[in-house]
C-alpha positions as CSV (number, residue, x, y, z in Angstrom):
1,M,-17.5,-1.8,-30.4
2,V,-14.8,-3.3,-32.6
3,R,-16.2,-1.4,-35.5
4,A,-15.5,1.8,-33.7
5,L,-11.8,1.1,-33.0
6,P,-10.6,2.4,-36.4
7,Y,-12.1,5.8,-35.4
8,I,-11.2,5.8,-31.7
9,V,-7.5,4.7,-31.9
10,P,-6.5,7.5,-34.3
11,L,-8.5,10.1,-32.4
12,A,-6.9,8.9,-29.1
13,L,-3.4,9.0,-30.6
14,A,-4.0,12.5,-32.0
15,L,-5.4,13.7,-28.6
16,F,-2.4,12.3,-26.8
17,A,0.1,13.8,-29.3
18,L,-1.6,17.2,-29.1
19,I,-1.5,17.3,-25.3
20,D,2.1,16.1,-25.3
21,L,3.0,18.8,-27.9
22,S,1.4,21.5,-25.7
23,R,3.7,20.5,-22.8
24,S,6.9,20.1,-24.9
25,S,9.9,22.3,-25.1
26,A,11.6,23.6,-28.3
27,V,14.2,20.9,-28.1
28,E,11.6,18.2,-28.0
29,R,9.8,19.7,-31.1
30,A,13.1,19.5,-33.1
31,E,13.0,23.3,-33.5
32,I,9.8,23.0,-35.6
33,H,7.0,25.5,-34.9
34,P,4.2,24.1,-32.9
35,A,1.6,25.1,-35.5
36,A,3.4,22.9,-38.0
37,W,3.3,20.0,-35.6
38,V,-0.4,20.5,-35.0
39,A,-1.0,20.4,-38.8
40,I,1.1,17.2,-39.1
41,I,-0.8,15.6,-36.2
42,V,-4.3,16.6,-37.4
43,L,-3.8,16.1,-41.2
44,L,-2.0,12.8,-41.1
45,P,-4.3,10.7,-38.8
46,V,-2.0,7.9,-37.6
47,V,1.3,8.8,-39.2
48,G,1.3,12.3,-37.7
49,P,0.9,11.3,-34.0
50,V,3.3,8.4,-34.4
51,A,5.9,10.8,-36.0
52,W,5.4,13.3,-33.1
53,I,5.9,10.6,-30.5
54,A,9.0,9.1,-32.2
55,V,10.6,12.5,-32.8
56,S,9.9,13.9,-29.3
57,R,11.0,10.7,-27.5
58,S,14.2,10.5,-29.5
59,R,15.0,14.1,-28.8
60,I,14.4,13.5,-25.0
61,A,16.7,10.5,-25.1
62,A,19.4,12.5,-26.9
63,A,19.2,15.3,-24.4
64,R,19.6,12.8,-21.5
65,R,22.6,11.3,-23.2
66,A,24.1,14.8,-23.7
67,A,23.5,15.6,-20.0
68,G,25.4,12.5,-19.0
69,G,22.4,10.6,-18.0
70,T,21.7,12.8,-15.0
71,A,18.2,13.8,-16.1
72,P,15.5,12.2,-13.9
73,T,14.0,9.0,-15.3
74,R,11.2,6.7,-14.3
75,P,12.2,3.3,-12.9
76,A,12.0,0.6,-15.5
77,P,8.9,-1.6,-15.2
78,G,9.4,-4.6,-13.1
79,R,12.3,-3.1,-11.2
80,P,11.8,-2.0,-7.6
81,K,12.0,1.6,-6.7
82,P,15.3,2.6,-5.1
83,R,15.0,2.8,-1.3
84,R,16.2,5.6,0.8
85,S,18.8,4.7,3.3
86,G,18.0,5.3,7.0
87,P,14.7,5.5,8.7
88,V,11.7,7.0,6.9
89,A,9.7,7.9,10.0
90,P,10.7,8.5,13.6
91,D,9.0,5.3,14.8
92,D,11.3,3.4,12.4
93,D,14.4,4.8,13.9
94,P,15.8,2.5,16.7
95,D,17.7,5.3,18.4
96,F,14.5,7.4,18.5
97,L,12.5,4.5,20.0
98,W,15.3,3.8,22.5
99,R,15.3,7.5,23.7
100,L,11.5,7.5,23.8
101,E,11.4,4.3,26.0
102,R,14.2,5.8,28.2
103,E,12.1,9.0,28.7
104,R,8.9,7.0,29.4
105,R,10.7,4.9,32.1
106,R,12.3,8.0,33.6
107,R,8.9,9.8,33.9
108,A,7.3,6.6,35.3
109,H,10.0,6.5,38.1
110,G,10.1,10.2,38.6
111,T,13.9,10.4,38.3
112,Q,16.0,12.7,36.2
113,E,19.4,12.0,34.8
114,P,22.1,14.6,35.0
115,G,22.0,16.9,32.0
116,D,18.4,16.0,31.1
117,G,15.4,18.1,31.6
118,D,14.9,21.9,31.6
119,G,17.1,22.9,34.5
120,P,20.9,23.0,34.7
121,A,22.7,19.7,35.5
122,P,23.5,19.2,39.2
123,D,27.1,19.7,40.2
124,P,28.4,16.5,41.8
125,E,31.0,18.6,43.8
126,D,28.4,20.8,45.3
127,R,27.8,19.7,48.9
128,S,25.8,22.7,50.1
129,T,22.6,21.9,52.0
130,D,19.4,24.0,51.6
């Protein structure tokens, strides 16, 4: 297996570079035609893919700096992902759970608070009898 590494590593690098090249923009290609990059990657076994990776990554970094660092980035390895503030799901929200428990108790006792439910709220001044 070790004897195959000198053949596998350049092939894997070239394959990665070609796939990355196919997904790149003109800015990442340093305004060089994609056919020229394919020739560089294929004809220069290790140097070509490494050159592509170095040029494209440096162009991406320069574009991010020019944009003021607002371009989306991956979190650095070892750093936790930023957490969203507030509850993620309804059952994590204390207010939702409180309202749910209040509704469950109300249904268990068969009572309805003023302003709740489908009908209009009862008028406390109304003393008419049915």
